[in-house]
All heavy atoms as an XYZ file, in Angstrom:
593
protein
N      21.376    -64.926     18.010
C      22.729    -64.566     18.417
C      23.596    -64.472     17.157
O      23.530    -65.323     16.287
C      23.268    -65.631     19.380
C      24.564    -65.248     20.016
S      25.178    -66.413     21.260
C      23.887    -66.351     22.473
N      24.417    -63.451     17.087
C      25.250    -63.285     15.897
C      26.479    -64.198     15.954
O      26.848    -64.685     17.031
C      25.619    -61.809     15.690
C      26.659    -61.294     16.643
O      27.707    -61.904     16.833
N      26.395    -60.162     17.259
N      27.120    -64.442     14.804
C      28.241    -65.394     14.751
C      29.416    -65.045     15.669
O      30.058    -65.943     16.215
C      28.660    -65.367     13.281
C      27.429    -64.942     12.546
C      26.721    -63.992     13.473
N      29.702    -63.765     15.843
C      30.806    -63.400     16.736
C      30.465    -63.785     18.177
O      31.308    -64.336     18.889
C      31.157    -61.905     16.622
C      31.817    -61.654     15.270
C      32.065    -61.458     17.765
C      32.196    -60.225     15.004
N      29.258    -63.532     18.591
C      28.840    -63.931     19.940
C      28.909    -65.445     20.121
O      29.334    -65.929     21.169
C      27.419    -63.453     20.237
C      27.310    -61.950     20.421
O      28.345    -61.312     20.709
O      26.205    -61.416     20.272
N      28.509    -66.180     19.100
C      28.565    -67.647     19.162
C      30.014    -68.113     19.283
O      30.338    -68.966     20.111
C      27.877    -68.270     17.936
C      26.377    -67.955     17.967
C      28.121    -69.782     17.892
C      25.651    -68.261     16.675
N      30.901    -67.531     18.468
C      32.315    -67.907     18.523
C      32.916    -67.589     19.893
O      33.676    -68.391     20.448
C      33.091    -67.196     17.416
N      32.576    -66.434     20.438
C      33.077    -66.065     21.764
C      32.576    -67.033     22.833
O      33.327    -67.426     23.725
C      32.663    -64.636     22.113
C      33.454    -63.540     21.418
C      32.767    -62.196     21.601
C      34.879    -63.505     21.925
N      31.315    -67.418     22.724
C      30.759    -68.358     23.695
C      31.463    -69.718     23.594
O      31.810    -70.320     24.610
C      29.264    -68.527     23.479
C      28.651    -69.464     24.510
C      27.163    -69.457     24.435
N      26.719    -68.158     24.961
C      25.469    -67.840     25.177
N      24.515    -68.695     24.910
N      25.151    -66.666     25.658
N      31.702    -70.181     22.377
C      32.404    -71.452     22.185
C      33.807    -71.369     22.784
O      34.242    -72.260     23.517
C      32.472    -71.827     20.689
C      31.075    -72.203     20.176
C      33.465    -72.975     20.451
C      30.983    -72.326     18.664
N      34.537    -70.292     22.467
C      35.917    -70.150     22.948
C      35.978    -70.033     24.468
O      36.807    -70.688     25.108
C      36.573    -68.932     22.292
N      35.118    -69.225     25.045
C      35.179    -69.048     26.502
C      34.775    -70.325     27.237
O      35.358    -70.650     28.274
C      34.317    -67.863     26.977
O      32.978    -68.024     26.525
C      34.878    -66.546     26.471
N      33.832    -71.047     26.688
C      33.439    -72.323     27.292
C      34.564    -73.341     27.172
O      34.893    -74.042     28.137
C      32.156    -72.868     26.626
O      31.110    -71.910     26.819
C      31.746    -74.197     27.214
N      35.174    -73.412     26.001
C      36.245    -74.388     25.762
C      37.463    -74.139     26.652
O      38.145    -75.084     27.045
C      36.659    -74.358     24.291
N      37.743    -72.880     26.941
C      38.952    -72.536     27.703
C      38.664    -72.184     29.167
O      39.565    -71.734     29.886
C      39.679    -71.380     27.028
C      40.162    -71.703     25.650
N      41.074    -72.695     25.408
C      39.830    -71.182     24.448
C      41.300    -72.757     24.111
N      40.558    -71.864     23.509
N      37.440    -72.405     29.613
C      37.071    -72.064     30.986
C      37.981    -72.766     31.995
O      38.198    -73.972     31.914
C      35.614    -72.451     31.248
N      38.555    -71.992     32.876
C      39.395    -72.549     33.935
C      40.816    -72.884     33.529
O      41.621    -73.260     34.380
N      41.155    -72.742     32.259
C      42.514    -73.068     31.807
C      43.443    -71.881     32.037
O      43.075    -70.734     31.817
C      42.525    -73.416     30.314
C      41.766    -74.660     29.961
C      41.767    -74.914     28.461
O      42.033    -74.042     27.651
N      41.453    -76.145     28.100
N      44.656    -72.186     32.463
C      45.675    -71.161     32.669
C      46.877    -71.472     31.798
O      47.219    -72.637     31.579
C      46.104    -71.110     34.132
C      45.000    -70.819     35.153
C      45.552    -70.905     36.571
C      44.379    -69.455     34.897
N      47.556    -70.413     31.325
C      48.775    -70.630     30.555
C      49.961    -70.828     31.505
O      49.804    -70.855     32.723
C      49.002    -69.485     29.565
C      49.289    -68.139     30.211
O      49.614    -68.094     31.423
O      49.205    -67.121     29.505
N      51.152    -70.950     30.952
C      52.346    -71.206     31.768
C      52.634    -70.110     32.789
O      53.274    -70.345     33.804
C      53.569    -71.377     30.859
C      53.581    -72.690     30.128
C      54.839    -72.825     29.290
N      54.390    -73.056     27.916
C      54.898    -72.514     26.839
N      55.918    -71.695     26.927
N      54.422    -72.782     25.661
N      52.160    -68.909     32.481
C      52.384    -67.784     33.393
C      51.253    -67.592     34.394
O      51.270    -66.648     35.176
C      52.574    -66.492     32.592
C      53.813    -66.533     31.723
O      54.839    -67.099     32.160
O      53.754    -66.001     30.590
N      50.263    -68.477     34.344
C      49.145    -68.391     35.269
C      48.010    -67.484     34.828
O      47.106    -67.196     35.608
N      48.058    -67.024     33.576
C      47.002    -66.172     33.045
C      45.929    -67.022     32.364
O      46.232    -68.090     31.825
C      47.576    -65.185     32.028
C      48.601    -64.285     32.615
N      49.939    -64.394     32.327
C      48.502    -63.258     33.492
C      50.625    -63.482     32.987
N      49.767    -62.787     33.718
N      44.696    -66.558     32.338
C      43.642    -67.315     31.660
C      43.981    -67.534     30.178
O      44.358    -66.581     29.471
C      42.403    -66.426     31.803
C      42.690    -65.564     32.993
C      44.178    -65.342     32.968
N      43.859    -68.762     29.721
C      44.180    -69.114     28.336
C      43.347    -68.302     27.352
O      43.823    -67.947     26.273
C      43.983    -70.634     28.112
C      43.995    -70.993     26.639
C      45.063    -71.405     28.846
N      42.114    -67.983     27.699
C      41.216    -67.288     26.783
C      41.763    -65.928     26.337
O      41.394    -65.421     25.271
C      39.806    -67.127     27.407
C      38.792    -66.629     26.372
C      39.840    -66.211     28.612
C      38.572    -67.531     25.204
N      42.670    -65.340     27.102
C      43.195    -64.030     26.742
C      43.899    -64.037     25.390
O      43.795    -63.071     24.623
C      44.132    -63.506     27.829
C      43.474    -63.224     29.179
C      44.520    -62.759     30.192
C      42.355    -62.210     29.040
N      44.605    -65.121     25.076
C      45.309    -65.193     23.785
C      44.326    -65.228     22.612
O      44.439    -64.397     21.700
C      46.272    -66.388     23.755
C      46.828    -66.642     22.398
N      47.702    -65.781     21.774
C      46.600    -67.651     21.526
C      47.992    -66.252     20.574
N      47.343    -67.392     20.410
N      43.351    -66.165     22.572
C      42.423    -66.142     21.442
C      41.607    -64.845     21.360
O      41.287    -64.393     20.260
C      41.507    -67.338     21.663
C      42.002    -68.065     22.844
C      43.141    -67.318     23.430
N      41.304    -64.235     22.498
C      40.606    -62.955     22.458
C      41.470    -61.894     21.785
O      40.986    -61.123     20.948
C      40.221    -62.499     23.861
C      39.115    -63.284     24.553
C      38.901    -62.749     25.968
C      37.827    -63.260     23.757
N      42.747    -61.854     22.135
C      43.657    -60.879     21.529
C      43.799    -61.115     20.028
O      43.778    -60.167     19.230
C      45.023    -60.941     22.211
N      43.933    -62.381     19.633
C      44.059    -62.704     18.212
C      42.784    -62.307     17.471
O      42.844    -61.684     16.406
C      44.380    -64.205     18.015
C      44.352    -64.581     16.536
C      45.739    -64.539     18.615
N      41.643    -62.646     18.032
C      40.387    -62.306     17.385
C      40.183    -60.814     17.233
O      39.705    -60.343     16.202
N      40.568    -60.063     18.242
C      40.384    -58.610     18.187
C      41.295    -57.943     17.161
O      41.038    -56.807     16.754
C      40.591    -58.001     19.571
C      39.486    -58.332     20.570
C      39.871    -57.848     21.963
C      38.150    -57.752     20.134
N      42.324    -58.634     16.701
C      43.184    -58.104     15.643
C      42.531    -58.215     14.270
O      42.962    -57.558     13.326
C      44.534    -58.831     15.626
C      45.430    -58.449     16.769
S      47.100    -59.107     16.573
C      46.864    -60.779     17.144
N      41.513    -59.065     14.153
C      40.868    -59.260     12.865
C      40.198    -57.995     12.359
O      39.664    -57.200     13.136
N      40.224    -57.831     11.057
C      39.574    -56.677     10.427
C      38.129    -57.002     10.054
O      37.265    -56.156     10.152
C      40.345    -56.270      9.165
C      41.792    -55.918      9.412
C      41.938    -54.467      9.763
C      43.384    -54.065      9.769
N      43.911    -53.823     11.085
N      37.893    -58.236      9.608
C      36.547    -58.649      9.205
C      35.946    -59.541     10.287
O      36.659    -60.061     11.149
C      36.589    -59.432      7.891
O      37.284    -60.675      8.112
C      37.281    -58.639      6.787
N      34.648    -59.742     10.220
C      34.012    -60.658     11.167
C      34.605    -62.055     11.044
O      34.821    -62.731     12.050
C      32.501    -60.716     10.937
C      31.772    -59.480     11.434
O      32.418    -58.607     12.067
O      30.556    -59.401     11.195
N      34.880    -62.494      9.806
C      35.446    -63.824      9.599
C      36.812    -63.953     10.260
O      37.124    -64.970     10.873
C      35.547    -64.140      8.096
C      34.217    -64.359      7.425
C      33.492    -63.062      7.058
O      34.096    -61.968      7.147
O      32.295    -63.157      6.703
N      37.652    -62.932     10.129
C      38.974    -62.950     10.760
C      38.849    -62.960     12.281
O      39.603    -63.655     12.965
C      39.799    -61.744     10.313
C      40.231    -61.807      8.864
C      40.896    -60.529      8.382
O      40.926    -59.521      9.135
O      41.370    -60.518      7.235
N      37.920    -62.203     12.808
C      37.722    -62.173     14.257
C      37.274    -63.536     14.771
O      37.816    -64.043     15.759
C      36.693    -61.105     14.631
C      37.203    -59.695     14.411
C      36.130    -58.659     14.629
C      36.706    -57.292     14.275
N      35.701    -56.251     14.304
N      36.302    -64.135     14.097
C      35.811    -65.456     14.504
C      36.931    -66.483     14.446
O      37.106    -67.275     15.371
C      34.612    -65.876     13.630
C      33.419    -64.974     13.926
C      34.268    -67.347     13.841
C      32.291    -65.072     12.907
N      37.707    -66.465     13.381
C      38.825    -67.409     13.249
C      39.831    -67.215     14.379
O      40.340    -68.191     14.939
C      39.504    -67.246     11.886
N      40.120    -65.994     14.729
C      41.038    -65.728     15.833
C      40.521    -66.241     17.159
O      41.251    -66.848     17.936
N      39.234    -66.021     17.407
C      38.645    -66.496     18.651
C      38.656    -68.022     18.737
O      38.791    -68.587     19.822
C      37.207    -66.002     18.799
C      37.049    -64.516     18.905
C      35.953    -63.881     18.350
C      37.990    -63.732     19.563
C      35.787    -62.507     18.448
C      37.844    -62.351     19.663
C      36.741    -61.738     19.097
N      38.524    -68.696     17.594
C      38.363    -70.153     17.597
C      39.627    -70.958     17.322
O      39.613    -72.180     17.468
C      37.291    -70.553     16.571
C      35.886    -70.078     16.842
C      34.959    -70.510     15.713
C      35.384    -70.600     18.175
N      40.723    -70.315     16.945
C      41.868    -71.110     16.493
C      42.388    -72.069     17.563
O      42.746    -73.203     17.251
C      42.986    -70.221     15.943
C      43.818    -69.540     16.972
N      43.406    -68.404     17.639
C      45.036    -69.852     17.463
C      44.348    -68.045     18.486
N      45.347    -68.895     18.411
N      42.428    -71.661     18.808
C      42.912    -72.569     19.858
C      41.873    -73.618     20.244
O      42.231    -74.675     20.757
C      43.341    -71.792     21.103
C      44.738    -71.209     20.982
O      45.485    -71.620     20.075
O      45.079    -70.329     21.796
N      40.604    -73.341     19.979
C      39.569    -74.343     20.253
C      39.827    -75.576     19.391
O      39.745    -76.704     19.858
C      38.155    -73.767     20.009
C      37.105    -74.854     20.095
C      37.855    -72.663     21.012
N      40.184    -75.354     18.134
C      40.470    -76.472     17.241
C      41.758    -77.171     17.657
O      41.865    -78.389     17.561
C      40.529    -75.987     15.779
C      41.028    -77.079     14.852
C      39.150    -75.516     15.330
N      42.725    -76.426     18.147
C      43.986    -77.032     18.584
C      43.839    -77.828     19.874
O      44.483    -78.862     20.040
C      45.053    -75.948     18.809
C      45.541    -75.293     17.553
C      46.575    -74.217     17.825
O      47.052    -74.087     18.974
O      46.908    -73.495     16.879
N      43.011    -77.351     20.788
C      43.010    -77.870     22.153
C      41.771    -78.651     22.571
O      41.695    -79.099     23.713
C      43.200    -76.710     23.140
C      44.508    -75.956     22.915
O      45.454    -76.564     22.390
O      44.565    -74.766     23.263
N      40.780    -78.781     21.697
C      39.555    -79.511     22.054
C      39.203    -80.483     20.934
O      39.936    -80.608     19.956
C      38.361    -78.553     22.294
O      37.903    -78.041     21.036
C      38.711    -77.434     23.249
N      38.059    -81.105     21.076
C      37.620    -82.061     20.058
C      36.932    -81.383     18.879
O      36.588    -82.043     17.897
C      36.678    -83.141     20.664
C      37.411    -83.963     21.694
C      35.436    -82.501     21.251
N      36.732    -80.078     18.929
C      36.120    -79.361     17.808
C      37.070    -79.398     16.620
O      38.270    -79.153     16.759
C      35.800    -77.923     18.183
C      35.020    -77.184     17.130
S      34.490    -75.562     17.742
C      33.205    -75.212     16.571
N      36.527    -79.687     15.449
C      37.346    -79.816     14.234
C      37.149    -78.614     13.317
O      36.173    -77.869     13.447
C      36.964    -81.089     13.469
O      35.618    -80.945     12.982
C      37.100    -82.330     14.334
N      38.061    -78.486     12.378
C      37.940    -77.452     11.353
C      36.648    -77.659     10.559
O      35.970    -76.694     10.189
C      39.182    -77.449     10.433
C      38.990    -76.526      9.246
C      40.426    -77.059     11.212
N      36.304    -78.901     10.323
C      35.070    -79.201      9.590
C      33.847    -78.691     10.347
O      32.918    -78.145      9.743
C      34.954    -80.708      9.330
C      35.960    -81.248      8.346
C      37.379    -81.432      8.907
O      37.553    -81.470     10.161
O      38.313    -81.507      8.105
N      33.841    -78.854     11.658
C      32.725    -78.352     12.465
C      32.672    -76.828     12.439
O      31.598    -76.237     12.411
C      32.832    -78.862     13.900
C      32.562    -80.348     14.018
C      32.899    -80.880     15.394
O      33.925    -80.522     15.979
N      32.041    -81.740     15.916
N      33.832    -76.201     12.443
C      33.875    -74.740     12.311
C      33.239    -74.339     10.982
O      32.428    -73.417     10.917
C      35.324    -74.209     12.421
C      35.391    -72.737     12.044
C      35.873    -74.428     13.818
N      33.602    -75.049      9.922
C      33.040    -74.755      8.609
C      31.541    -74.924      8.556
O      30.827    -74.121      7.940
N      31.037    -75.967      9.198
C      29.591    -76.197      9.225
C      28.858    -75.065      9.937
O      27.768    -74.674      9.541
C      29.281    -77.522      9.920
C      29.706    -78.737      9.127
C      29.664    -80.029      9.934
O      29.200    -80.012     11.102
O      30.119    -81.054      9.396
N      29.471    -74.550     10.985
C      28.805    -73.523     11.784
C      29.052    -72.105     11.278
O      28.172    -71.253     11.357
C      29.235    -73.625     13.240
C      28.444    -72.723     14.148
C      28.319    -73.249     15.548
O      28.931    -74.231     15.920
N      27.512    -72.590     16.338
N      30.256    -71.852     10.751
C      30.629    -70.479     10.407
C      30.986    -70.274      8.938
O      31.302    -69.157      8.545
C      31.806    -70.025     11.276
C      31.484    -70.011     12.745
C      31.870    -71.052     13.564
C      30.771    -68.965     13.302
C      31.577    -71.055     14.914
C      30.471    -68.949     14.655
C      30.865    -69.998     15.463
N      30.994    -71.327      8.152
C      31.289    -71.210      6.733
C      32.708    -71.598      6.375
O      33.601    -71.665      7.227
N      32.895    -71.854      5.085
C      34.190    -72.348      4.606
C      35.299    -71.313      4.713
O      36.448    -71.671      4.919
C      34.081    -72.850      3.156
O      33.563    -71.801      2.332
C      33.173    -74.072      3.059
N      34.971    -70.030      4.568
C      36.010    -68.996      4.689
C      36.613    -68.982      6.087
O      37.838    -68.919      6.242
C      35.455    -67.615      4.349
C      35.140    -67.445      2.871
O      35.612    -68.249      2.056
O      34.415    -66.485      2.545
N      35.769    -69.057      7.101
C      36.264    -69.081      8.480
C      37.044    -70.368      8.725
O      38.122    -70.338      9.332
C      35.108    -68.936      9.491
C      35.602    -69.165     10.923
C      34.467    -67.563      9.375
N      36.544    -71.492      8.239
C      37.254    -72.768      8.412
C      38.631    -72.707      7.768
O      39.612    -73.199      8.330
C      36.434    -73.911      7.828
N      38.729    -72.101      6.592
C      40.012    -71.958      5.902
C      40.983    -71.129      6.739
O      42.159    -71.488      6.891
C      39.800    -71.306      4.530
C      41.062    -71.072      3.765
C      41.685    -72.111      3.097
C      41.621    -69.809      3.711
C      42.869    -71.895      2.388
C      42.796    -69.578      3.013
C      43.419    -70.629      2.350
N      40.492    -70.030      7.308
C      41.347    -69.190      8.154
C      41.796    -69.927      9.413
O      42.973    -69.871      9.786
C      40.608    -67.902      8.536
C      40.314    -66.930      7.412
C      39.379    -65.827      7.893
C      41.603    -66.342      6.852
N      40.861    -70.621     10.058
C      41.214    -71.375     11.261
C      42.250    -72.435     10.925
O      43.241    -72.602     11.646
C      39.957    -72.017     11.914
C      40.346    -73.004     12.988
C      39.060    -70.934     12.481
N      42.049    -73.139      9.842
C      43.006    -74.177      9.438
C      44.383    -73.579      9.178
O      45.398    -74.183      9.513
C      42.486    -74.912      8.209
C      43.284    -76.140      7.882
O      43.544    -76.952      8.793
O      43.666    -76.307      6.700
N      44.405    -72.387      8.618
C      45.684    -71.740      8.306
C      46.476    -71.306      9.511
O      47.707    -71.242      9.460
N      45.815    -71.037     10.631
C      46.540    -70.583     11.823
C      46.648    -71.665     12.896
O      47.251    -71.422     13.926
C      45.918    -69.311     12.440
C      46.002    -68.159     11.471
C      44.489    -69.548     12.886
N      46.078    -72.830     12.623
C      46.124    -73.922     13.597
C      47.402    -74.706     13.400
O      47.783    -75.032     12.295
C      44.885    -74.831     13.426
O      43.727    -74.046     13.624
C      44.891    -75.961     14.417
N      48.051    -75.027     14.526
C      49.309    -75.791     14.463
C      49.038    -77.204     14.050
O      48.078    -77.824     14.389
C      49.987    -75.786     15.824
C      50.451    -74.442     16.248
C      51.077    -74.497     17.609
C      51.382    -73.098     18.090
N      51.827    -73.045     19.450
């Protein structure tokens, strides 16, 4: 499985069943952010940024799985 597929699987699993304040699936936001990325690394970071904010997954774990460049991007967009 390629890294983008892995990131999508992580994000969709992490946000399964979650709704935002307007009643829309939470996953729609990280999907939109990821699709704005130009490179694979930017796309992966976009898909995963809320996973780091809202779950027990850490930036360090992102780095272990996807590399330091992706971890740096995720850290930069995480609140």
